[in-house]
C-alpha positions in Angstrom: -62.3 -47.3 3.7 -59.5 -46.5 1.4 -56.4 -48.6 1.7 -54.1 -47.7 -1.2 -53.1 -44.1 -2.1 -51.4 -43.1 -5.2 -48.2 -42.0 -3.4 -47.9 -45.5 -2.0 -47.9 -47.3 -5.4 -45.1 -49.8 -6.0 -44.3 -51.2 -9.5 -45.7 -54.6 -10.0 -48.3 -54.7 -7.2 -52.0 -55.3 -7.8 -54.4 -52.9 -6.1 -58.2 -52.7 -5.5 -59.5 -49.4 -4.2 -61.4 -46.3 -4.7 -60.2 -43.2 -6.8 -61.6 -40.0 -8.3 -61.6 -39.5 -12.0 -59.8 -36.4 -13.1 -59.9 -36.8 -16.9 -61.4 -39.5 -18.9 -61.6 -40.4 -22.7 -62.2 -43.4 -24.9 -59.5 -43.5 -27.5 -58.5 -45.6 -30.5 -55.0 -47.1 -30.5 -52.5 -47.7 -33.4 -54.0 -51.2 -33.5 -57.5 -49.8 -34.1 -58.7 -51.1 -30.9 -60.4 -48.8 -28.3 -59.0 -48.2 -24.8 -59.8 -46.2 -21.8 -57.4 -43.3 -21.0 -58.2 -42.0 -17.5 -56.4 -39.9 -15.0 -57.2 -41.2 -11.5 -56.4 -39.4 -8.4 -56.8 -39.1 -4.6 -55.7 -36.8 -1.9 -52.0 -38.0 -2.3 -51.7 -37.5 -6.0 -52.6 -38.6 -9.7 -51.8 -41.6 -11.8 -52.2 -42.1 -15.6 -54.3 -45.2 -16.1 -55.4 -47.2 -19.1 -57.9 -50.0 -19.7 -56.7 -51.7 -22.8 -58.8 -53.4 -25.6 -62.1 -52.6 -24.3 -64.9 -54.6 -25.7 -67.9 -53.2 -27.6 -70.3 -54.1 -24.8 -68.2 -52.0 -22.4 -68.3 -48.8 -24.4 -71.8 -47.7 -23.1 -71.0 -48.1 -19.4 -67.6 -46.7 -19.5 -68.9 -43.7 -21.7 -71.2 -42.8 -18.7 -68.2 -42.1 -16.4 -67.0 -38.6 -16.2 -64.6 -36.3 -14.3 -65.4 -36.1 -10.6 -66.9 -39.6 -10.4 -65.6 -41.9 -7.6 -64.8 -45.2 -9.0 -63.6 -48.6 -7.7 -60.6 -49.9 -9.6 -58.7 -53.2 -9.7 -55.5 -53.0 -11.6 -51.8 -53.4 -11.7 -49.2 -50.8 -11.1 -46.7 -50.6 -14.1 -44.0 -48.2 -15.1 -43.3 -46.4 -18.4 -40.6 -43.8 -19.1 -39.8 -43.6 -15.4 -43.4 -42.8 -14.3 -45.8 -45.1 -12.6 -49.0 -45.9 -14.4 -52.0 -48.2 -13.7 -53.2 -50.8 -16.0 -56.9 -51.1 -15.2 -58.4 -54.6 -15.2 -61.9 -53.7 -13.8 -63.5 -50.4 -13.0 -67.0 -49.4 -11.9 -68.7 -46.4 -10.3 -69.0 -46.4 -6.5 -72.4 -47.4 -5.0 -74.6 -46.5 -2.1 -73.2 -49.3 0.0 -69.6 -48.4 -0.6 -67.7 -46.8 2.4 -65.8 -43.7 1.3 -64.7 -40.3 2.7 -64.6 -37.5 0.2 -61.6 -36.0 1.9 -59.6 -39.1 0.7 -59.9 -37.9 -2.8 -59.4 -34.2 -2.9 -56.0 -32.7 -3.0 -56.2 -29.3 -1.2 -53.9 -26.4 -0.3 -52.4 -26.8 3.2 -54.2 -23.8 4.7 -57.9 -22.8 5.0 -59.1 -20.8 2.1 -60.6 -18.1 4.1 -57.3 -17.7 6.0 -55.4 -17.3 2.8 -57.9 -15.0 1.2 -57.8 -12.6 4.4 -54.0 -12.5 4.2 -54.1 -11.7 0.5 -56.8 -9.1 1.0 -54.8 -7.5 3.9 -51.9 -7.2 1.5 -54.0 -5.6 -1.1 -55.4 -3.1 1.4 -51.8 -2.2 2.4 -50.9 -1.1 -1.0 -50.1 2.6 -0.8 -50.9 3.6 -4.5 -54.6 4.2 -4.5 -55.2 3.2 -8.1 -53.5 -0.2 -7.6 -55.2 -0.8 -4.2 -58.6 -0.1 -5.8 -58.0 -2.5 -8.6 -56.7 -5.3 -6.5 -59.2 -5.0 -3.7 -62.2 -4.9 -6.3 -60.7 -7.8 -8.2 -60.4 -9.9 -5.0 -64.0 -9.0 -4.0 -65.3 -9.9 -7.4 -63.8 -13.4 -7.4 -63.9 -14.3 -3.8 -66.5 -17.2 -4.2 -64.4 -18.9 -6.9 -61.1 -18.3 -5.1 -62.3 -20.3 -2.3 -61.9 -23.6 -4.3 -60.1 -22.8 -7.7 -56.9 -24.5 -8.7 -54.0 -22.6 -10.2 -53.7 -25.3 -13.0 -55.4 -28.3 -14.6 -52.4 -30.3 -13.9 -48.9 -29.7 -12.3 -48.3 -26.9 -10.0 -51.1 -26.0 -7.5 -53.6 -28.3 -9.2 -55.6 -28.6 -6.0 -58.5 -27.1 -4.1 -57.8 -23.3 -3.4 -54.4 -23.9 -5.2 -54.6 -20.4 -6.7 -54.8 -18.8 -3.3 -51.9 -20.6 -2.1 -49.9 -19.8 -5.1 -50.6 -16.1 -4.7 -50.1 -16.0 -0.9 -46.6 -17.7 -1.1 -45.6 -15.4 -3.9 -46.8 -12.3 -1.9 -44.7 -13.6 1.0 -41.7 -14.0 -1.0 -42.1 -10.7 -2.9 -42.5 -8.8 0.3 -39.1 -10.1 1.6 -37.3 -9.5 -1.7 -38.6 -5.9 -1.8 -36.9 -5.5 1.6 -33.6 -6.5 0.0 -33.9 -4.7 -3.4 -35.2 -1.4 -1.9 -35.4 0.5 -5.4 -38.2 -1.8 -6.4 -41.8 -0.3 -6.3 -43.4 -2.7 -3.7 -46.9 -1.6 -4.6 -46.4 -2.6 -8.2 -44.8 -5.9 -7.2 -47.7 -6.8 -4.9 -50.4 -5.9 -7.5 -48.6 -7.8 -10.1 -48.6 -10.9 -7.9 -52.3 -10.6 -7.0 -53.4 -10.0 -10.6 -51.0 -12.1 -12.7 -53.0 -15.4 -12.8 -56.4 -14.1 -11.8 -58.1 -15.0 -15.1 -57.1 -18.7 -14.6 -60.6 -18.8 -13.1 -62.0 -18.1 -16.6 -59.4 -20.0 -18.4 -59.7 -23.3 -16.5 -62.9 -25.2 -15.9 -63.3 -26.5 -12.3 -65.8 -28.0 -10.0 -66.3 -27.1 -6.4 -63.5 -29.5 -5.3 -60.9 -27.7 -7.4 -60.9 -30.6 -10.0 -60.4 -29.4 -13.6 -61.5 -31.6 -16.6 -60.1 -29.0 -19.2 -60.3 -25.3 -20.5 -63.0 -23.1 -21.4 -63.4 -22.1 -25.0 -61.9 -18.7 -24.5 -59.2 -20.3 -22.3 -58.2 -22.6 -25.1 -58.1 -19.9 -27.8 -56.7 -17.0 -25.9 -55.2 -18.2 -22.4 -55.2 -16.5 -19.1 -52.5 -14.0 -20.0 -54.5 -12.5 -22.9 -57.7 -12.9 -20.9 -56.1 -10.9 -18.0 -55.0 -8.1 -20.2 -58.5 -7.8 -21.8 -60.2 -7.6 -18.4 -57.7 -5.3 -16.9 -57.7 -2.9 -19.8 -61.3 -2.3 -19.3 -61.1 -2.1 -15.5 -58.2 0.4 -15.4 -59.8 2.5 -18.0 -63.0 2.8 -15.9 -60.8 3.5 -12.8 -59.1 6.4 -14.7 -55.6 4.9 -14.5 -52.8 7.0 -15.8 -51.6 5.7 -19.1 -48.1 4.8 -18.2 -49.3 2.8 -15.0 -51.9 1.0 -17.0 -49.4 -0.2 -19.7 -46.9 -1.3 -17.0 -49.5 -3.4 -15.2 -50.5 -5.0 -18.5 -46.8 -5.6 -19.3 -46.3 -7.5 -16.1 -49.2 -9.8 -16.9 -48.0 -10.1 -20.5 -44.4 -10.9 -19.7 -44.6 -13.1 -16.5 -44.2 -16.4 -18.4 -41.0 -14.9 -19.9 -40.8 -17.0 -23.1 -43.0 -17.0 -26.3 -43.4 -20.7 -26.2 -45.1 -20.3 -22.7 -47.4 -17.6 -23.7 -45.4 -14.3 -23.2 -44.7 -12.4 -26.5 -42.6 -9.9 -24.5 -39.9 -10.6 -21.8 -40.0 -8.3 -18.8 -38.7 -4.8 -19.5 -38.5 -3.3 -16.0 -37.4 -4.7 -12.6 -40.8 -5.4 -11.0 -41.9 -7.3 -14.1 -38.7 -9.3 -13.9 -39.2 -10.1 -10.3 -42.8 -11.1 -10.9 -41.6 -13.7 -13.4 -39.1 -15.3 -10.9 -41.6 -15.2 -8.0 -44.0 -17.2 -10.1 -41.5 -19.7 -11.4 -39.9 -20.2 -7.9 -43.2 -20.9 -6.3 -44.2 -23.3 -9.2 -40.9 -25.2 -9.2 -40.7 -25.6 -5.3 -44.4 -26.7 -5.4 -43.6 -29.5 -7.8 -40.5 -30.5 -5.9 -42.3 -30.6 -2.7 -45.1 -32.5 -4.2 -42.8 -35.1 -5.7 -40.8 -35.5 -2.4 -44.0 -36.2 -0.5 -44.3 -39.3 -2.6 -40.7 -40.4 -2.3 -39.0 -42.5 0.3 -35.9 -40.9 2.1 -32.8 -41.8 0.4 -34.5 -42.4 -2.9 -35.3 -40.4 -6.0 -38.8 -39.4 -7.2 -40.4 -40.4 -10.5 -39.4 -38.1 -13.4 -41.2 -34.7 -13.3 -42.1 -33.4 -16.7 -42.4 -29.8 -15.4 -38.9 -30.0 -14.2 -37.3 -31.1 -17.5 -37.9 -34.7 -16.5 -35.6 -34.6 -13.6 -35.9 -37.1 -10.7 -35.7 -35.2 -7.3 -33.8 -36.6 -4.4 -35.0 -36.9 -0.9 -32.3 -36.8 1.7 -32.1 -39.8 4.1 -32.7 -37.8 7.3 -35.9 -36.2 5.8 -38.4 -38.1 7.9 -42.0 -36.9 8.2 
């Protein structure tokens, strides 16, 4: 049975336990020696890991390891730039005699996928604008099977089984409340934007049935989910006979939801519903990253540095006991 979880690692300790490979590669360092660069994970989180100066006779065996494999690792917990790492001393693939539970290795959204999907579909069916409702319901039906397990990212926010559903659901919940406050917003447009904004991540990111991604598709690397989303939506909305203005506004919401060119959006939002979509997206992403960090942090202490939050270390208050 598993004894050490990533969230429990303490700098300086030696651990021996099972982990799942998230990403793996054999690389060559500045000293011209080869090393194993692997991202290991379990249900509690992930840790960047290295096996330094691997010998020639090790290459063949290590080269057969791949993302999704469960491996037994003996290593030492270190720290670099404020982040915990694992220096691997020994590593092997698990065998038939090893006692493991797959649930120990899979990070998953906190709600059952079917329940999240049902909630999102109900929101789609409640859209008053018939064009937007037809588009959203049809899209959710088309991607239902993949939504049951797809993450919202390879790493960082919502990189977990059914993480995309969890991301969409919480954005819908927040969006509905804010439309009650800002009553001039077109709620139908906001709800449609939330449902559709990241849907092509399922064709951008490569993922197995456990929601574990080992990279991006060819088109995903060259275009990204924003451009992929607009390509698909342009065809679908033309087939449905969308009025030109409405079609362009939906596409603009997808195009602008990352806000900045360096994050993939060549245009910033140019109407209120598009502006709100961006902030719904970033609020949910950042709070997810904060919640995830605090789960691994003791009360009264600061988290490791979080790259997605400008390398901030997040504080967990002393009375925040689980």
